[in-house]
Every structure is written in structure tokens, then in C-alpha cells.
FIVODREN-969679 format. One record per residue (C-alpha): residue number from 1; residue in three letters; x, y, z. Coordinates in nm, 4 decimals, decimal comma. Layout:
% residues N
<r NUM; 'ALA'; <X; Y; Z>>
...
% end
This chain:
% residues 351
<r 1; 'MET'; <2,3092; 3,0748; 4,6145>>
<r 2; 'ASN'; <2,1370; 3,2674; 4,9038>>
<r 3; 'PHE'; <2,2389; 3,5273; 5,1484>>
<r 4; 'SER'; <2,1013; 3,6962; 5,4526>>
<r 5; 'PHE'; <2,1579; 4,0933; 5,5428>>
<r 6; 'SER'; <2,1328; 4,2373; 5,8625>>
<r 7; 'ASN'; <2,2556; 4,6107; 5,8050>>
<r 8; 'VAL'; <2,1381; 4,6898; 5,4388>>
<r 9; 'ALA'; <1,8716; 4,9568; 5,3718>>
<r 10; 'ILE'; <1,6983; 5,0725; 5,0440>>
<r 11; 'GLU'; <1,7302; 5,4260; 5,1599>>
<r 12; 'SER'; <1,5603; 5,5878; 4,8604>>
<r 13; 'ILE'; <1,4004; 5,4784; 4,5404>>
<r 14; 'ALA'; <1,2506; 5,6787; 4,2551>>
<r 15; 'HIS'; <1,1428; 5,6403; 3,8958>>
<r 16; 'VAL'; <1,0766; 5,8481; 3,5852>>
<r 17; 'LEU'; <0,7683; 5,7519; 3,3328>>
<r 18; 'PRO'; <0,8574; 5,8462; 2,9655>>
<r 19; 'PRO'; <0,6049; 6,1163; 2,8573>>
<r 20; 'ILE'; <0,4641; 5,9343; 2,5323>>
<r 21; 'ALA'; <0,2115; 5,6705; 2,5544>>
<r 22; 'VAL'; <0,1730; 5,4031; 2,2692>>
<r 23; 'THR'; <-0,1409; 5,1717; 2,3099>>
<r 24; 'SER'; <-0,1807; 4,8220; 2,2026>>
<r 25; 'ASP'; <-0,4382; 4,9215; 1,9575>>
<r 26; 'LYS'; <-0,2058; 5,1657; 1,7872>>
<r 27; 'ILE'; <0,0352; 4,9164; 1,7334>>
<r 28; 'GLU'; <-0,1976; 4,6776; 1,5734>>
<r 29; 'GLN'; <-0,3292; 4,9557; 1,3532>>
<r 30; 'ARG'; <0,0241; 4,9954; 1,2202>>
<r 31; 'LEU'; <0,0242; 4,6137; 1,1582>>
<r 32; 'SER'; <-0,3261; 4,6196; 0,9960>>
<r 33; 'ALA'; <-0,2056; 4,4842; 0,6705>>
<r 34; 'VAL'; <0,0063; 4,2069; 0,8269>>
<r 35; 'TYR'; <-0,3074; 4,1178; 1,0513>>
<r 36; 'GLU'; <-0,5543; 4,1009; 0,7720>>
<r 37; 'ARG'; <-0,3049; 3,8892; 0,5389>>
<r 38; 'LEU'; <-0,2565; 3,6561; 0,8301>>
<r 39; 'HIS'; <-0,6264; 3,6651; 0,9354>>
<r 40; 'LEU'; <-0,5072; 3,7713; 1,2916>>
<r 41; 'PRO'; <-0,7895; 3,9144; 1,5351>>
<r 42; 'PHE'; <-0,7680; 4,2703; 1,6126>>
<r 43; 'GLY'; <-0,7489; 4,3181; 1,9837>>
<r 44; 'ARG'; <-0,5316; 4,0118; 2,0623>>
<r 45; 'LEU'; <-0,2080; 4,1810; 2,1732>>
<r 46; 'GLU'; <-0,4012; 4,3362; 2,4642>>
<r 47; 'LEU'; <-0,6201; 4,0352; 2,5153>>
<r 48; 'MET'; <-0,3281; 3,7890; 2,5538>>
<r 49; 'THR'; <-0,0840; 4,0061; 2,7488>>
<r 50; 'GLY'; <-0,3168; 4,2390; 2,9511>>
<r 51; 'ILE'; <-0,1002; 4,5243; 2,8227>>
<r 52; 'LYS'; <-0,3196; 4,8229; 2,7213>>
<r 53; 'GLU'; <-0,0222; 5,0699; 2,6544>>
<r 54; 'ARG'; <0,3483; 5,1168; 2,7149>>
<r 55; 'ARG'; <0,5506; 5,4201; 2,7079>>
<r 56; 'ILE'; <0,8458; 5,5638; 2,5066>>
<r 57; 'TRP'; <1,0789; 5,8413; 2,5510>>
<r 58; 'PRO'; <1,1422; 6,1169; 2,2740>>
<r 59; 'GLU'; <1,3732; 6,0221; 1,9885>>
<r 60; 'THR'; <1,6731; 6,2045; 2,1438>>
<r 61; 'ILE'; <1,6745; 6,0609; 2,4887>>
<r 62; 'LEU'; <1,9747; 5,8265; 2,5761>>
<r 63; 'PRO'; <1,9787; 5,5619; 2,8360>>
<r 64; 'SER'; <2,2099; 5,7551; 3,0562>>
<r 65; 'GLN'; <1,9864; 6,0479; 3,0451>>
<r 66; 'ALA'; <1,6958; 5,8834; 3,1565>>
<r 67; 'SER'; <1,9009; 5,6949; 3,4324>>
<r 68; 'THR'; <2,0241; 6,0371; 3,5316>>
<r 69; 'GLN'; <1,6486; 6,1926; 3,5785>>
<r 70; 'ALA'; <1,5688; 5,8978; 3,8085>>
<r 71; 'ALA'; <1,8896; 5,9504; 4,0046>>
<r 72; 'LYS'; <1,8112; 6,3074; 4,0349>>
<r 73; 'ASN'; <1,4769; 6,2222; 4,1802>>
<r 74; 'VAL'; <1,6439; 5,9871; 4,4400>>
<r 75; 'LEU'; <1,9191; 6,2540; 4,5407>>
<r 76; 'LYS'; <1,6158; 6,4880; 4,6223>>
<r 77; 'GLN'; <1,4622; 6,2286; 4,8678>>
<r 78; 'THR'; <1,7858; 6,1036; 5,0466>>
<r 79; 'SER'; <1,9581; 6,2779; 5,3285>>
<r 80; 'ILE'; <2,2970; 6,1263; 5,2214>>
<r 81; 'PRO'; <2,5107; 6,3795; 5,0406>>
<r 82; 'LYS'; <2,6533; 6,2881; 4,7142>>
<r 83; 'ASN'; <3,0168; 6,2843; 4,8604>>
<r 84; 'ASP'; <2,9175; 5,9865; 5,0668>>
<r 85; 'ILE'; <2,8123; 5,7871; 4,7693>>
<r 86; 'ASP'; <3,0944; 5,5116; 4,7306>>
<r 87; 'LEU'; <2,9816; 5,3340; 4,4169>>
<r 88; 'LEU'; <2,7337; 5,4067; 4,0888>>
<r 89; 'ILE'; <2,6270; 5,1263; 3,8882>>
<r 90; 'HIS'; <2,4315; 5,1358; 3,5437>>
<r 91; 'ALA'; <2,2231; 4,8210; 3,5377>>
<r 92; 'SER'; <2,0204; 4,8335; 3,2161>>
<r 93; 'VAL'; <1,9930; 4,6301; 2,9001>>
<r 94; 'CYS'; <2,0289; 4,9525; 2,7022>>
<r 95; 'ARG'; <2,3451; 5,1275; 2,6862>>
<r 96; 'ASP'; <2,4416; 5,4757; 2,5394>>
<r 97; 'ARG'; <2,7103; 5,2831; 2,3420>>
<r 98; 'LEU'; <2,9954; 4,9964; 2,3739>>
<r 99; 'GLU'; <3,2394; 5,2331; 2,5191>>
<r 100; 'PRO'; <3,2838; 5,3910; 2,7757>>
<r 101; 'ALA'; <3,0381; 5,2581; 3,0327>>
<r 102; 'THR'; <2,7019; 5,4171; 3,0302>>
<r 103; 'ALA'; <2,7686; 5,4673; 3,4073>>
<r 104; 'ALA'; <3,0429; 5,7342; 3,3175>>
<r 105; 'TYR'; <2,7823; 5,9677; 3,1566>>
<r 106; 'VAL'; <2,5473; 5,9342; 3,4481>>
<r 107; 'HIS'; <2,8543; 6,0000; 3,7058>>
<r 108; 'HIS'; <2,9425; 6,2975; 3,4920>>
<r 109; 'ASP'; <2,5758; 6,4342; 3,4648>>
<r 110; 'LEU'; <2,5353; 6,4021; 3,8463>>
<r 111; 'GLN'; <2,8636; 6,5589; 3,9323>>
<r 112; 'LEU'; <2,9571; 6,2585; 4,1700>>
<r 113; 'PRO'; <3,3078; 6,2995; 4,3317>>
<r 114; 'GLU'; <3,6236; 6,1367; 4,1872>>
<r 115; 'HIS'; <3,6173; 5,8712; 4,4693>>
<r 116; 'THR'; <3,2804; 5,7494; 4,3537>>
<r 117; 'LEU'; <3,3345; 5,4419; 4,1279>>
<r 118; 'PHE'; <3,1482; 5,3559; 3,8411>>
<r 119; 'TYR'; <3,0463; 5,0716; 3,6052>>
<r 120; 'ASP'; <2,7929; 4,8953; 3,4107>>
<r 121; 'LEU'; <2,6367; 4,5594; 3,5216>>
<r 122; 'SER'; <2,3951; 4,4003; 3,2765>>
<r 123; 'ASN'; <2,2052; 4,0866; 3,2849>>
<r 124; 'ALA'; <1,8815; 4,1026; 3,0924>>
<r 125; 'CYS'; <1,5859; 4,1911; 3,3087>>
<r 126; 'LEU'; <1,7645; 4,1026; 3,6191>>
<r 127; 'GLY'; <2,0406; 4,3572; 3,5971>>
<r 128; 'PHE'; <1,9078; 4,6023; 3,8391>>
<r 129; 'LEU'; <1,8364; 4,3139; 4,0968>>
<r 130; 'ASN'; <2,1722; 4,1757; 4,0531>>
<r 131; 'ALA'; <2,3330; 4,5151; 4,1190>>
<r 132; 'MET'; <2,1247; 4,5328; 4,4284>>
<r 133; 'ALA'; <2,2521; 4,1994; 4,5443>>
<r 134; 'MET'; <2,6202; 4,2848; 4,4821>>
<r 135; 'VAL'; <2,5910; 4,6078; 4,6510>>
<r 136; 'ALA'; <2,4154; 4,4417; 4,9484>>
<r 137; 'ALA'; <2,7065; 4,2104; 4,9837>>
<r 138; 'MET'; <2,9579; 4,4945; 4,9599>>
<r 139; 'ILE'; <2,7706; 4,6934; 5,2385>>
<r 140; 'GLU'; <2,7294; 4,3872; 5,4532>>
<r 141; 'ALA'; <3,0997; 4,3245; 5,4214>>
<r 142; 'GLN'; <3,1768; 4,6860; 5,5160>>
<r 143; 'GLN'; <3,3691; 4,7069; 5,1753>>
<r 144; 'ILE'; <3,1366; 5,0315; 5,0878>>
<r 145; 'ARG'; <2,8753; 5,2362; 5,2837>>
<r 146; 'SER'; <2,6513; 5,3267; 5,0287>>
<r 147; 'ALA'; <2,5828; 5,2915; 4,6225>>
<r 148; 'LEU'; <2,3484; 5,4218; 4,3788>>
<r 149; 'ILE'; <2,2011; 5,1870; 4,1077>>
<r 150; 'VAL'; <2,0412; 5,3480; 3,8209>>
<r 151; 'SER'; <1,8779; 5,2067; 3,4893>>
<r 152; 'GLY'; <1,7249; 5,3462; 3,1800>>
<r 153; 'GLU'; <1,5612; 5,1447; 2,9348>>
<r 154; 'ASN'; <1,4635; 5,2581; 2,5925>>
<r 155; 'GLY'; <1,2346; 5,0165; 2,4193>>
<r 156; 'LYS'; <1,1427; 5,2336; 2,1078>>
<r 157; 'PRO'; <1,4336; 5,1204; 1,8805>>
<r 158; 'LEU'; <1,3351; 4,7559; 1,9342>>
<r 159; 'LEU'; <0,9694; 4,8403; 1,8782>>
<r 160; 'ASP'; <1,0376; 5,0498; 1,5533>>
<r 161; 'HIS'; <1,2476; 4,7799; 1,4129>>
<r 162; 'THR'; <0,9885; 4,4931; 1,4853>>
<r 163; 'LEU'; <0,7174; 4,7068; 1,3243>>
<r 164; 'ALA'; <0,9395; 4,7841; 1,0151>>
<r 165; 'LEU'; <1,0191; 4,4137; 0,9927>>
<r 166; 'LEU'; <0,6753; 4,2721; 1,0282>>
<r 167; 'GLN'; <0,5419; 4,5345; 0,7653>>
<r 168; 'ASN'; <0,8329; 4,4643; 0,4976>>
<r 169; 'ASN'; <0,8529; 4,0930; 0,5369>>
<r 170; 'THR'; <0,5906; 3,9189; 0,3317>>
<r 171; 'THR'; <0,7165; 3,5809; 0,4298>>
<r 172; 'ILE'; <0,6072; 3,6109; 0,7683>>
<r 173; 'THR'; <0,3712; 3,3330; 0,8739>>
<r 174; 'ARG'; <0,1150; 3,2830; 1,1754>>
<r 175; 'GLN'; <0,3899; 3,0500; 1,3171>>
<r 176; 'THR'; <0,6889; 3,2809; 1,2628>>
<r 177; 'ILE'; <0,5282; 3,5896; 1,3685>>
<r 178; 'LYS'; <0,5151; 3,4431; 1,7186>>
<r 179; 'SER'; <0,9040; 3,4885; 1,7842>>
<r 180; 'TYR'; <0,8413; 3,8537; 1,7552>>
<r 181; 'PHE'; <0,5156; 3,9126; 1,9467>>
<r 182; 'ALA'; <0,7249; 3,9702; 2,2764>>
<r 183; 'ASN'; <0,8799; 4,2742; 2,1215>>
<r 184; 'LEU'; <0,5452; 4,4425; 2,0965>>
<r 185; 'THR'; <0,5051; 4,4092; 2,4651>>
<r 186; 'ILE'; <0,8282; 4,6124; 2,5411>>
<r 187; 'GLY'; <0,8179; 4,9528; 2,6975>>
<r 188; 'SER'; <1,0480; 5,2187; 2,8478>>
<r 189; 'GLY'; <1,1502; 5,3844; 3,1788>>
<r 190; 'ALA'; <1,3973; 5,4608; 3,4273>>
<r 191; 'VAL'; <1,4668; 5,3940; 3,7972>>
<r 192; 'ALA'; <1,7286; 5,4591; 4,0401>>
<r 193; 'ALA'; <1,7755; 5,3369; 4,4074>>
<r 194; 'LEU'; <2,0223; 5,4428; 4,6930>>
<r 195; 'LEU'; <2,1322; 5,1382; 4,9205>>
<r 196; 'CYS'; <2,3276; 5,1948; 5,2300>>
<r 197; 'HIS'; <2,4503; 5,0800; 5,5716>>
<r 198; 'GLU'; <2,1444; 5,1352; 5,7828>>
<r 199; 'SER'; <2,3666; 5,3425; 6,0062>>
<r 200; 'LEU'; <2,3551; 5,6237; 5,7502>>
<r 201; 'VAL'; <1,9538; 5,6454; 5,7546>>
<r 202; 'GLU'; <1,8163; 5,9409; 5,9106>>
<r 203; 'LYS'; <1,6334; 5,8731; 6,2348>>
<r 204; 'HIS'; <1,2504; 5,8211; 6,2036>>
<r 205; 'LYS'; <1,2605; 5,7648; 5,8218>>
<r 206; 'ASN'; <1,0359; 5,4807; 5,7004>>
<r 207; 'ILE'; <1,2630; 5,2681; 5,4851>>
<r 208; 'LEU'; <1,2987; 4,9076; 5,3106>>
<r 209; 'LYS'; <1,5498; 4,6731; 5,4727>>
<r 210; 'LEU'; <1,6900; 4,4242; 5,2268>>
<r 211; 'ARG'; <1,6752; 4,0971; 5,4227>>
<r 212; 'ALA'; <1,7728; 3,8274; 5,2045>>
<r 213; 'ILE'; <1,8321; 3,7161; 4,8340>>
<r 214; 'SER'; <1,8062; 3,3562; 4,6512>>
<r 215; 'ALA'; <1,9250; 3,3010; 4,3220>>
<r 216; 'LEU'; <1,9480; 3,0036; 4,0671>>
<r 217; 'SER'; <2,0407; 2,9748; 3,7233>>
<r 218; 'ASP'; <1,9555; 2,7461; 3,4340>>
<r 219; 'SER'; <2,1596; 2,8421; 3,1127>>
<r 220; 'SER'; <2,0023; 2,5611; 2,9148>>
<r 221; 'GLY'; <1,7693; 2,8345; 2,8101>>
<r 222; 'CYS'; <2,0146; 3,0953; 2,6834>>
<r 223; 'THR'; <1,9030; 3,0693; 2,3241>>
<r 224; 'LEU'; <1,5228; 3,1122; 2,4061>>
<r 225; 'CYS'; <1,5335; 3,4788; 2,3924>>
<r 226; 'GLN'; <1,8136; 3,6756; 2,1920>>
<r 227; 'GLY'; <1,8627; 4,0262; 2,1249>>
<r 228; 'ASP'; <2,1105; 4,2309; 1,9494>>
<r 229; 'THR'; <2,2010; 4,5678; 1,7477>>
<r 230; 'THR'; <2,1278; 4,5596; 1,3891>>
<r 231; 'ALA'; <2,3286; 4,6842; 1,0837>>
<r 232; 'ASN'; <2,1412; 5,0216; 1,0970>>
<r 233; 'SER'; <2,1965; 5,0647; 1,4808>>
<r 234; 'GLY'; <1,8469; 4,9433; 1,5527>>
<r 235; 'LEU'; <1,7406; 4,6591; 1,7923>>
<r 236; 'ALA'; <1,6312; 4,3020; 1,7115>>
<r 237; 'MET'; <1,5016; 4,0493; 1,9519>>
<r 238; 'GLU'; <1,3440; 3,6823; 1,8815>>
<r 239; 'THR'; <1,1987; 3,5115; 2,1568>>
<r 240; 'ASP'; <1,0624; 3,1292; 2,1782>>
<r 241; 'SER'; <0,7817; 3,2633; 2,4371>>
<r 242; 'GLU'; <0,6254; 2,9288; 2,5106>>
<r 243; 'ALA'; <0,9727; 2,7422; 2,5868>>
<r 244; 'LEU'; <1,0828; 3,0610; 2,7785>>
<r 245; 'LEU'; <0,7672; 3,0727; 3,0082>>
<r 246; 'LYS'; <0,7894; 2,7010; 3,0714>>
<r 247; 'LEU'; <1,1565; 2,6817; 3,1698>>
<r 248; 'GLY'; <1,1299; 3,0288; 3,3515>>
<r 249; 'ILE'; <0,8344; 2,9093; 3,5845>>
<r 250; 'GLN'; <1,0179; 2,5772; 3,6531>>
<r 251; 'LEU'; <1,3332; 2,7624; 3,7626>>
<r 252; 'ALA'; <1,1178; 3,0141; 3,9610>>
<r 253; 'GLN'; <0,9385; 2,7240; 4,1318>>
<r 254; 'ASN'; <1,2712; 2,5826; 4,2333>>
<r 255; 'ASN'; <1,3985; 2,9176; 4,3494>>
<r 256; 'TRP'; <1,0858; 2,9901; 4,5508>>
<r 257; 'GLN'; <1,1377; 2,6757; 4,7488>>
<r 258; 'GLN'; <1,5041; 2,7904; 4,8218>>
<r 259; 'PHE'; <1,4055; 3,1441; 4,9071>>
<r 260; 'LEU'; <1,1425; 3,0056; 5,1681>>
<r 261; 'HIS'; <1,4132; 2,7738; 5,3147>>
<r 262; 'CYS'; <1,6807; 3,0395; 5,3455>>
<r 263; 'THR'; <1,4542; 3,2985; 5,4918>>
<r 264; 'HIS'; <1,2382; 3,0569; 5,7344>>
<r 265; 'LEU'; <0,9151; 3,1864; 5,5861>>
<r 266; 'GLN'; <0,5848; 3,0218; 5,4586>>
<r 267; 'ASN'; <0,3853; 3,1845; 5,1757>>
<r 268; 'THR'; <0,1397; 3,3278; 5,4381>>
<r 269; 'ASP'; <0,4070; 3,5183; 5,5959>>
<r 270; 'ILE'; <0,4512; 3,7387; 5,2698>>
<r 271; 'ALA'; <0,2311; 4,0402; 5,2739>>
<r 272; 'HIS'; <0,3077; 4,1625; 4,9250>>
<r 273; 'THR'; <0,4538; 4,0373; 4,6126>>
<r 274; 'ILE'; <0,6080; 4,1985; 4,2906>>
<r 275; 'CYS'; <0,7153; 3,9863; 3,9914>>
<r 276; 'HIS'; <0,8926; 4,0794; 3,6803>>
<r 277; 'GLN'; <0,6328; 4,2635; 3,4624>>
<r 278; 'VAL'; <0,6019; 4,0476; 3,1591>>
<r 279; 'GLY'; <0,2299; 4,0291; 3,1215>>
<r 280; 'GLN'; <-0,0878; 3,8609; 3,2709>>
<r 281; 'ARG'; <-0,0149; 3,5003; 3,1356>>
<r 282; 'HIS'; <0,3245; 3,4954; 3,3142>>
<r 283; 'ARG'; <0,1974; 3,6424; 3,6354>>
<r 284; 'SER'; <-0,1127; 3,4071; 3,6687>>
<r 285; 'LEU'; <0,0965; 3,0983; 3,5857>>
<r 286; 'LEU'; <0,3696; 3,1938; 3,8191>>
<r 287; 'TYR'; <0,1399; 3,2785; 4,1112>>
<r 288; 'GLN'; <-0,0535; 2,9628; 4,0585>>
<r 289; 'THR'; <0,2751; 2,7469; 4,0514>>
<r 290; 'LEU'; <0,4054; 2,9092; 4,3585>>
<r 291; 'THR'; <0,0610; 2,8949; 4,5215>>
<r 292; 'LEU'; <0,0672; 3,2624; 4,6048>>
<r 293; 'ASP'; <-0,2267; 3,5045; 4,6479>>
<r 294; 'LEU'; <-0,2695; 3,7237; 4,3400>>
<r 295; 'LYS'; <-0,4490; 3,9627; 4,5633>>
<r 296; 'LYS'; <-0,1178; 4,0402; 4,7215>>
<r 297; 'ASP'; <0,0524; 4,1359; 4,3852>>
<r 298; 'PHE'; <0,1250; 4,4707; 4,2680>>
<r 299; 'SER'; <0,1521; 4,5186; 3,8846>>
<r 300; 'THR'; <0,2517; 4,7779; 3,6359>>
<r 301; 'PHE'; <0,2448; 4,5859; 3,3069>>
<r 302; 'PRO'; <-0,0994; 4,7004; 3,1918>>
<r 303; 'PHE'; <0,0021; 5,0481; 3,1551>>
<r 304; 'LEU'; <0,3981; 5,0166; 3,1185>>
<r 305; 'GLY'; <0,4309; 4,6975; 2,9521>>
<r 306; 'ASN'; <0,7737; 4,5108; 2,9925>>
<r 307; 'THR'; <1,0458; 4,7569; 3,0732>>
<r 308; 'GLY'; <1,3345; 4,5153; 3,1188>>
<r 309; 'SER'; <1,5663; 4,5691; 3,3937>>
<r 310; 'VAL'; <1,3697; 4,8652; 3,5038>>
<r 311; 'ALA'; <1,0420; 4,6619; 3,5207>>
<r 312; 'LEU'; <1,0419; 4,5262; 3,8930>>
<r 313; 'PRO'; <1,2214; 4,8008; 4,0504>>
<r 314; 'LEU'; <0,9945; 5,0635; 3,8906>>
<r 315; 'THR'; <0,7068; 4,8686; 4,0030>>
<r 316; 'LEU'; <0,8387; 4,8695; 4,3762>>
<r 317; 'SER'; <0,9077; 5,2414; 4,3490>>
<r 318; 'LEU'; <0,5546; 5,2934; 4,2423>>
<r 319; 'ALA'; <0,4104; 5,0691; 4,4998>>
<r 320; 'ILE'; <0,6114; 5,2587; 4,7806>>
<r 321; 'GLU'; <0,4916; 5,6130; 4,6188>>
<r 322; 'ARG'; <0,1269; 5,4883; 4,6613>>
<r 323; 'ASN'; <0,1834; 5,3625; 5,0111>>
<r 324; 'VAL'; <0,0897; 4,9964; 4,9055>>
<r 325; 'ILE'; <0,4091; 4,8212; 5,0687>>
<r 326; 'HIS'; <0,3650; 4,7117; 5,4277>>
<r 327; 'GLY'; <0,5686; 4,4331; 5,6176>>
<r 328; 'LYS'; <0,7512; 4,1808; 5,4077>>
<r 329; 'THR'; <0,7503; 4,1862; 5,0501>>
<r 330; 'ALA'; <0,8876; 3,9288; 4,7887>>
<r 331; 'LEU'; <1,0486; 4,0548; 4,4725>>
<r 332; 'LEU'; <1,0268; 3,7738; 4,2304>>
<r 333; 'GLY'; <1,2908; 3,8702; 3,9488>>
<r 334; 'ILE'; <1,3719; 3,6339; 3,6380>>
<r 335; 'GLY'; <1,5774; 3,7298; 3,3325>>
<r 336; 'SER'; <1,6298; 3,5554; 2,9860>>
<r 337; 'GLY'; <1,9498; 3,3153; 2,9930>>
<r 338; 'ILE'; <1,7736; 3,2019; 3,2428>>
<r 339; 'SER'; <1,8217; 3,3179; 3,5838>>
<r 340; 'SER'; <1,5982; 3,3871; 3,8886>>
<r 341; 'LEU'; <1,6737; 3,6146; 4,1735>>
<r 342; 'MET'; <1,4251; 3,6652; 4,4625>>
<r 343; 'MET'; <1,4669; 3,9256; 4,7263>>
<r 344; 'LEU'; <1,3071; 3,9798; 5,0605>>
<r 345; 'VAL'; <1,2488; 4,3399; 5,1647>>
<r 346; 'GLU'; <1,0868; 4,4412; 5,4632>>
<r 347; 'ASN'; <0,9185; 4,7974; 5,5599>>
<r 348; 'VAL'; <1,0768; 4,9383; 5,8845>>
<r 349; 'PRO'; <0,8771; 5,2122; 6,0386>>
<r 350; 'GLU'; <1,2098; 5,3629; 6,2161>>
<r 351; 'ILE'; <1,5641; 5,2908; 6,2150>>
% end
């Protein structure tokens, strides 16, 4: 599936970083007894992933509250009034509860008008990009004029549950611990973006235009990464990292060829790239397979870890904040299930 867009702008994008940093060394210290029993070398978590630290929210922060903070930062940037926002989508893996939609709390906290519709959209790490694609299609079809997309991921419950499980389960072996390793890379964060018809953008404002998307799916990998709530309201997840990496890279390779075909571009036409923030091994293999220049990459996983649906858009927000993004940028999204969604965005000096 692929679509091109002529009128869709990412008018504003903003993020919030949690205040508490947790280093990979600190995680391994908490697992010292497990490491010693299994004769695992200390330092392997950072060595294998390139993740030095990740961030977590205070205990009381809910996903909706994190999302609301990011949304308020967007509303400070935009010239579009709240009354002109037609749709609100909450797109994270984490939710406040099963019912109502987490978007309802964000809608209430932002005091959005009653004509602003809201709902949740979730698809593992691709949720935010999926929401962007849906909103872009609605804007291009003139069904709506603007939409606010938010996501607030809280990896602390998963990290805490995993540490407790590994500390208390004496049957864990060097082989079985592998399925929990990905959990130790998870971080937290929040991001929000306002997409709109380009006619709403204030004159002389530098923005990103969303030019095209390309998407492919391979649901044969639906069992390779599975997470759920536990009986004590914690979070649990098991991942076959090797199989997920192999299948994910293959799907990304196929999608990249479709992406280049639908955009009429070559690798050399891309000024910058941002991929989903898994870790250094995933990034290296992805760029090698797609024959992309690693120097064009902008990454946040070394200090944020894998923040789920927040990872790629938050990295985009940081890149814009640091004035890194110029010209054509490829967003290379992938999520468990497995699905891949790639986007072409372009920096436009003036509308």
C-alpha cells in the first residue's frame, strides 16, 4: 500500500522527556545475582544494544498525563487555535485503562471543544505513524482540516515486572533469559504532532510536509513479540529477538523498494533518515541491508532506549529542535506483528 500527498503539513511537533534516568549499568546491578549464577558478563546490555540509559516517569504519571504534557507543548508552538482541531488520536501502546479511550482524558485535560472527535489507535511501535497516515488521508480527502496526534509510553511497569521475574525465577537459563532481554531496553517518553491542511499554516513558517507513505505487513511474525498485562496489573512481554530481527529486516527491505518506487527517488536523494529506535544492532543491519548511509541517521536510542510508538516521532521532534532536518527525510517505521510503514517528509522553508 502506498499513497502520495500534496496538501498535508506537520505544522508542529513536540515531546517531553521523563525526568528519571536509569542506566544499563544500574539495571545489571539489580540483576547481579542472576548474572553471577548464569556467568553473564557485566556490561553486555550496553555493549549489545548501544543503550547507555533510558528514562522513566514518576510512579504516579499515567499515559494520558504524559501525552497531555506533549500536546500542551505543541499547542504553545502552533498558530492554529484549539477550536480548529477536528480530531484527537491517542496512539500509544500504553493506556490508562481499557475503557474509556485514553484519548478521552487527553481531550478533557486539554479542554478541546465538543466537535473535536477523539479515539485511540494502537499498533505496537507503529501506532503513531499509523495515526499520521490515517490523518493525512483524511486531510487530503478534505474530510478534516487538522488533527492532533499524541502518545505517552510508560515502560516502567514492564521493566519492573521483568526485573522481579528474573530475580525470583531460579529456573531461568542462559537460553531462556534471551526472551526477556528486549524488555530491559524499554524506556518512556511522550510526543505530540499537529497535522493540518497546508492552507492553515502561518505564512513564512518553516514546516515539514508529509509527501508519501509506503506500508507492508507480514503477520507470520505475530507471535515473535507478545506483551500483555499480568494478574497484578503489571506488564509482561516475551520476544524472540533473533527471529523478529530477521523477519523485520526482510519486510523493511521489501517496503523500502516499494517506497523508492512510489516516490520516484533513489537512496542518494534522501538527506536524512530516522528509523525505529531499537538499538545499534538493528540500526546497523537495517542500514546495511537498505544500503543507506549511516551518517545520515539521527538516533536517540543510546540515551532513551526503545520508547515504543513514541520512539520515531520523538526522535524526529528532537532532530527538528536541534535543526538537523533539512530537505527530504525518510522515516523508517516497524512494529511487532509485523508491519512496516515508511514516510517521506520534506522540510519546506515557506508555505
